C-alpha positions in Angstrom: -7.1 12.2 -76.7 -7.1 10.9 -80.5 -10.7 9.6 -79.9 -11.8 12.8 -78.7 -10.3 14.6 -81.5 -12.1 12.1 -83.8 -15.3 12.4 -82.2 -15.4 16.0 -82.4 -14.5 16.0 -85.9 -17.5 13.7 -86.8 -20.1 15.7 -84.7 -19.0 18.8 -86.1 -19.4 17.4 -89.7 -22.7 15.9 -88.9 -24.1 19.2 -87.0 -23.2 21.6 -89.9 -26.2 20.5 -92.0 -28.5 20.7 -89.0 -27.6 24.3 -87.8 -27.0 23.1 -84.3 -26.9 24.7 -81.5 -29.8 27.1 -81.8 -29.6 28.1 -78.4 -27.2 27.6 -75.5 -26.1 24.1 -74.7 -25.3 22.8 -71.3 -22.8 20.2 -70.6 -23.2 18.6 -67.4 -20.4 16.9 -65.5 -21.6 15.1 -62.5 -18.6 15.6 -60.6 -16.7 18.7 -58.9 -14.0 20.7 -61.2 -10.5 19.4 -61.2 -11.3 15.8 -62.1 -11.0 13.8 -65.3 -14.4 14.2 -66.4 -14.4 18.1 -65.6 -11.2 18.3 -67.8 -12.8 16.6 -70.7 -15.9 18.6 -70.5 -14.1 22.0 -70.4 -12.4 20.5 -73.8 -15.4 19.8 -75.5 -16.8 23.1 -74.4 -13.8 24.9 -76.1 -13.7 22.8 -79.3 -17.6 23.1 -79.8 -17.3 26.7 -79.3 -14.6 27.1 -81.7 -16.0 24.9 -84.4 -19.8 25.5 -84.2 -20.2 28.9 -82.1 -23.0 29.6 -79.8 -22.9 29.0 -76.1 -21.7 26.1 -74.4 -21.8 25.9 -70.7 -20.1 23.5 -68.5 -22.0 22.9 -65.2 -20.8 20.7 -62.5 -23.5 18.6 -60.6 -21.6 16.4 -58.3 -22.7 13.8 -55.7 -23.5 10.2 -55.3 -21.0 8.8 -57.6 -22.3 10.7 -60.3 -25.9 9.9 -60.4 -27.2 13.1 -59.4 -25.9 15.0 -62.3 -26.8 11.8 -64.4 -30.1 11.9 -63.1 -31.0 15.7 -63.8 -29.7 15.0 -67.6 -32.4 12.5 -67.9 -35.0 15.0 -66.7 -34.2 17.7 -69.1 -35.8 18.1 -72.4 -34.5 15.6 -75.1 -33.6 18.3 -77.6 -30.0 18.0 -77.8 -29.0 20.8 -75.7 -28.2 19.2 -72.4 -25.2 17.0 -72.7 -23.8 14.5 -69.9 -20.0 14.1 -69.9 -19.1 11.4 -67.3 -16.8 8.5 -66.5 -18.0 5.1 -66.6 -19.3 5.2 -63.0 -22.7 6.5 -63.3 -23.5 4.3 -66.2 -22.3 0.9 -65.7 -21.0 0.8 -61.8 -23.6 2.8 -59.8 -26.7 1.0 -61.0 -25.2 -2.1 -59.7 -23.6 -1.0 -56.4 -26.2 1.7 -55.2 -29.6 0.6 -53.8 -31.4 3.0 -56.2 -30.4 5.4 -59.0 -32.9 8.3 -60.5 -32.5 6.8 -64.1 -32.4 3.4 -66.2 -28.8 3.7 -67.6 -30.0 1.3 -70.5 -33.0 3.2 -71.5 -32.8 7.0 -70.4 -29.6 8.2 -72.3 -28.8 8.4 -76.0 -24.9 7.4 -76.1 -23.1 9.3 -78.6 -19.5 8.4 -78.1 -16.6 7.3 -76.0 -14.4 10.5 -76.1 -11.6 9.0 -74.0 -10.4 6.0 -72.6 -7.7 6.3 -69.9 -6.2 4.0 -67.5 -5.8 4.6 -63.7 -2.4 5.1 -62.1 -1.4 4.7 -58.3 0.2 7.9 -57.1 1.4 8.9 -53.7 2.3 12.4 -52.5 6.1 13.4 -53.4 7.1 13.1 -49.8 5.5 9.7 -49.4 8.3 6.8 -48.0 6.7 4.6 -50.4 9.1 4.7 -53.5 7.6 1.4 -55.4 4.8 -0.5 -55.9 6.8 -3.4 -53.8 6.9 -0.7 -50.9 3.2 -0.3 -50.8 2.6 -4.0 -50.9 5.1 -4.8 -48.0 3.6 -1.9 -46.0 -0.2 -2.9 -46.5 1.1 -6.5 -45.5 2.6 -5.5 -42.3 0.0 -2.9 -41.5 -3.5 -4.0 -42.4 -6.1 -1.2 -42.8 -3.6 1.4 -42.1 -2.9 2.9 -45.4 -5.5 5.2 -47.0 -6.3 5.2 -50.5 -8.7 8.1 -51.6 -11.2 7.7 -54.4 -13.6 9.9 -56.3 -16.3 8.4 -54.6 -17.9 5.1 -53.6 -18.2 2.7 -56.6 -15.8 4.8 -59.0 -13.2 3.0 -61.1 -10.5 4.3 -58.7 -12.4 2.8 -55.7 -12.7 -0.7 -57.4 -9.2 -0.5 -58.4 -8.1 -0.4 -54.9 -10.6 -3.2 -53.8 -9.3 -5.3 -56.6 -5.4 -4.4 -55.8 -6.1 -5.6 -52.1 -7.8 -8.6 -53.3 -5.0 -9.8 -55.7 -2.4 -8.9 -53.2 -3.8 -10.2 -50.1 -3.5 -6.9 -48.3 -6.0 -4.4 -47.0 -6.2 -0.6 -46.6 -8.8 2.2 -45.6 -11.0 3.5 -48.7 -11.6 7.2 -48.2 -14.1 8.2 -50.7 -14.4 11.8 -51.9 -17.1 13.5 -54.4 -14.6 13.9 -57.2 -10.9 13.5 -58.5 -10.7 17.4 -57.8 -10.9 17.2 -53.9 -8.8 13.9 -54.0 -5.9 15.9 -55.6 -6.2 18.5 -53.2 -5.5 16.4 -50.0 -2.9 14.4 -52.0 -0.9 17.5 -52.7 -1.7 18.4 -48.9 -0.4 14.8 -47.6 -3.7 14.5 -46.0 -3.9 10.8 -47.9 -1.8 8.3 -48.6 -2.6 7.2 -52.1 -5.1 7.0 -54.7 -5.6 5.0 -58.1 -6.3 8.2 -60.0 -7.1 8.6 -63.6 -3.9 9.5 -65.3 -5.5 12.5 -67.0 -6.0 14.2 -63.6 -2.6 12.8 -62.1 -0.3 13.5 -65.1 0.5 17.4 -64.7 1.4 16.9 -60.8 3.3 13.9 -61.9 5.1 16.0 -64.6 5.6 18.6 -61.8 7.3 16.2 -59.3 4.4 16.5 -56.9 3.2 13.0 -57.1 4.8 9.8 -57.4 3.4 7.2 -60.0 4.0 3.9 -59.0 2.1 1.6 -61.2 -0.7 1.8 -63.9 -3.6 -0.5 -64.8 -3.3 -0.6 -68.5 -1.9 -3.6 -70.5 1.8 -3.3 -70.7 2.9 -2.9 -74.5 4.4 -5.9 -76.1 8.0 -6.1 -76.4 9.5 -5.5 -79.8 10.7 -8.6 -81.6 14.5 -8.3 -82.9 14.9 -9.0 -86.6 
C-alpha cells in the first residue's frame, strides 16, 4: 500500500500542471468485482477524485484471464482518459499461455506504475479439516486429484501457484478456474470449493473475520534478527 500512496502522490503532482482530467476517466478492471484488482481500482478512483476532482468511473470488463478488458483499453483513444488496473496476468502470463490475445503486451500499453505488490496465500474455509500445510500435502498425496484449488482464471497467478505447489510437493489436485477473485471468494465462503492460492488483499478481510484459514504465504520469509 505504501507504493500505491507514493504512486498517487507522484501522479497528482505531475497532473496539477496539466489540468487533467478534462473529461470523465474510465478505470477498466478486467476482472469481476470483489477481487484484488477491483479493490485497487476502487482505491485509485477514490483518491483521484479526492485530489483531482472530475469524474472517475470504474468499469469491470471480465473474461479470458483479463485479456478482454485489456484488449478493450488498447482500442480506446490514447488521450489519458482510459486507464487499466490489472494483475500481471494480462501482461506477462496470458500472452504466453493463450493461443491469441487481442493486443501486444509489449507495444500496446503505456505502463505508468506498479501500484501494489502482494503475495498469494493458501486459504481454506474455516470449516475445512485441513489445519496446516502439512495436512494439505498429506491429503493430496493420499488422494490424488481430489482436492479442488480454485483460481481467478486459467493462467492467473493463483492458478500457476497451485501448479507450482503440486510440482514441488509431488502432489496433484483439481484446478477450478473462475472469472475472477470475487466469485472464488463466494464459493470458498460457501464451502463449494476446497482451497485457493488467493491474493492476500482479497483474502485478508475474511481471514480476520475468521471465515477463511490461512495455511501458507508465497512471500519470502523475513530474515531472523541477529542478537547483539
